[in-house]
C-alpha positions as CSV (number, residue, x, y, z in Angstrom):
1,M,118.4,108.0,90.0
2,S,121.9,109.4,90.2
3,E,125.2,108.2,89.3
4,Q,127.8,106.8,90.5
5,L,131.3,107.9,88.3
6,I,133.8,106.5,88.7
7,F,137.4,107.1,86.8
8,H,140.1,105.4,84.9
9,M,143.3,107.3,84.2
10,C,144.6,106.6,80.1
11,K,147.2,108.0,78.1
12,R,145.6,110.5,75.2
13,H,147.0,108.3,72.0
14,D,145.4,105.6,73.8
15,W,141.9,107.1,74.3
16,Q,142.2,108.4,70.3
17,A,142.9,105.2,69.4
18,A,139.8,104.3,71.6
19,Q,137.7,106.3,70.0
20,G,138.6,105.0,66.4
21,A,137.8,101.6,67.3
22,G,134.9,102.2,69.5
23,Q,135.9,100.5,72.5
24,Y,138.9,100.9,74.8
25,V,141.0,98.0,76.2
26,G,142.8,99.1,78.8
27,S,146.5,100.1,79.3
28,G,149.1,97.3,79.1
29,D,149.0,96.9,83.3
30,D,145.0,96.7,82.8
31,L,145.8,94.2,80.3
32,A,148.0,91.8,82.3
33,D,145.9,92.4,85.6
34,G,142.8,90.8,83.8
35,F,140.8,93.7,84.4
36,M,140.2,97.6,83.7
37,H,141.2,99.6,86.8
38,F,138.8,102.2,88.1
39,S,138.7,104.3,91.0
40,T,135.8,106.3,93.0
41,A,136.4,110.2,93.2
42,E,137.5,109.4,96.5
43,Q,140.2,107.3,95.2
44,V,141.4,108.6,92.2
45,A,143.9,111.1,93.2
46,E,146.0,108.9,95.4
47,S,145.6,105.9,92.7
48,A,147.2,108.9,90.0
49,G,149.8,109.8,92.7
50,L,150.8,106.1,93.8
51,H,150.6,104.4,90.3
52,R,151.0,107.6,87.4
53,N,153.0,109.6,89.7
54,G,154.6,112.3,86.9
55,V,153.0,110.8,84.1
56,T,152.1,113.6,82.0
57,D,149.7,113.2,78.8
58,L,147.0,111.8,80.9
59,L,143.1,111.9,80.6
60,L,141.0,111.4,83.4
61,I,137.9,109.3,81.8
62,A,134.4,109.8,83.8
63,V,131.9,106.6,83.5
64,D,129.0,105.8,85.5
65,A,129.4,102.6,87.0
66,D,125.5,101.3,86.7
67,R,126.4,101.6,82.8
68,L,128.7,98.9,82.5
69,G,126.6,96.0,84.0
70,P,127.7,93.2,85.4
71,A,131.2,93.2,84.1
72,L,131.5,95.7,86.7
73,K,133.1,94.3,90.0
74,W,133.9,95.7,93.0
75,E,137.1,93.8,94.7
76,S,139.2,94.8,97.6
77,S,142.4,96.3,97.1
78,R,144.9,98.8,98.3
79,G,144.4,98.7,102.2
80,G,141.0,96.5,102.0
81,Q,139.0,99.4,99.8
82,L,136.8,98.4,97.6
83,F,137.7,99.8,94.0
84,P,136.0,99.4,90.6
85,H,137.0,96.8,88.0
86,L,136.0,96.5,84.7
87,Y,136.5,92.6,83.0
88,G,135.9,93.6,79.2
89,G,136.3,96.2,77.1
90,L,134.9,99.5,77.7
91,D,132.7,100.8,74.9
92,V,133.4,103.8,74.3
93,S,129.8,105.6,73.9
94,K,129.2,104.9,77.9
95,V,131.9,107.4,78.8
96,I,130.2,110.5,80.3
97,S,133.4,112.8,79.9
98,A,137.6,112.5,78.9
99,R,139.3,115.6,80.8
100,E,142.7,116.8,80.6
101,L,144.6,115.5,83.4
102,P,147.7,118.1,84.0
103,L,150.5,118.2,86.4
104,G,150.7,120.8,88.7
105,D,153.9,122.7,89.9
106,D,154.0,120.0,92.5
107,G,154.3,117.2,90.1
108,L,151.1,115.8,91.6
109,H,147.8,115.4,89.0
110,V,145.5,118.2,89.1
111,F,142.1,117.2,89.2
112,P,138.8,119.0,88.2
113,E,136.4,120.0,90.9
114,G,134.4,117.8,93.0
115,I,138.0,114.8,93.5
116,P,139.3,115.2,96.4
117,P,143.4,115.9,96.4
118,W,145.8,113.7,97.6
119,R,149.2,114.1,99.0
120,P,151.9,111.8,99.2
121,G,152.0,110.4,103.4
122,A,148.4,111.5,103.6
123,S,147.0,107.7,103.3
C-alpha cells in the first residue's frame, strides 16, 4: 500500500512547540477556520504562493493521509478542488518529515523534488 502524502506549512517556532507538547494544533488561521489546512503535492506550491507568499522561517510538514483517520475530510475549496482538512490536532508522531521551506531569489518558496512548481498567474 503506497502513502498518499499531504502537506502543511507551519512556522518553525510553532513546530518546535508542538514537538515538545506531542501535538500540533495549527496556525492562527487554522484555529479560526476550525480545521488544519493541508494540500496535496500538486496543490501545495500554489497554496504557498497565495497564502504564505514571502513568509520566512516556514517548514513543510508531510503526513500520510491514511494515518489521520476520519478526522481528515476532503472538502471543496479553491476552484472546486478537493483539499484535505484535518479537524483536530495533529499527533507529531504521525509526521513523516518536517523540512525547511526557504524562499528563492524570485521570492517564491523552494519546494523539494516531487512537488510541482507554481508561478503567479499560472492557476
